[in-house]
Residue, then its C-alpha position, 0 to 999 in steps of 0.5 A: m565579521i559576518t551575520a547570522k543571516q550571511m553565515g546561513k546563506a554561505v552554508i545553504s550555497i555550499l551544500q547546494q554546490p558541494e563539488k565547488a567547496a570540496n577540499q577548499y577554505i572558505l572565506v565568508a564575510s559580510l564586512v571586510t575593512t582595514q585599520n586605515e578605515i577604522l582609523a579614519a572613522l574613529e577621527n571623523a567621529t571624535a573630531s580629532t587626530w589619532k596618533v599612529l604608531h607603525t611597526t612590523t611584525d618582526e619588531q612586535l615579536h622582538e618586543a614580545t620575547e624581550s618582554i617574556s625573557k624578562g618574566d613579563f608574561g604580557g608579552f604573549f599578547t603582544m606576540g598574538r597581535a603580531 
């Protein structure tokens, strides 16, 4: 996530130092968080414990492929999430 103000600062910095930015991917963020931090905030805000399902990318891709092969094209959403 990034604010317009932070994006503006990043663009200015890049334009002022083009040699450092040349042929580079540039990651700009105003806020960086993890799923666990978001979960903790939600649990705190709702005063409840949320059920967490741990899965792997391979499991998600397998589930998505099975769904799609059965004609359930919602599997594409699962594939995108994986």
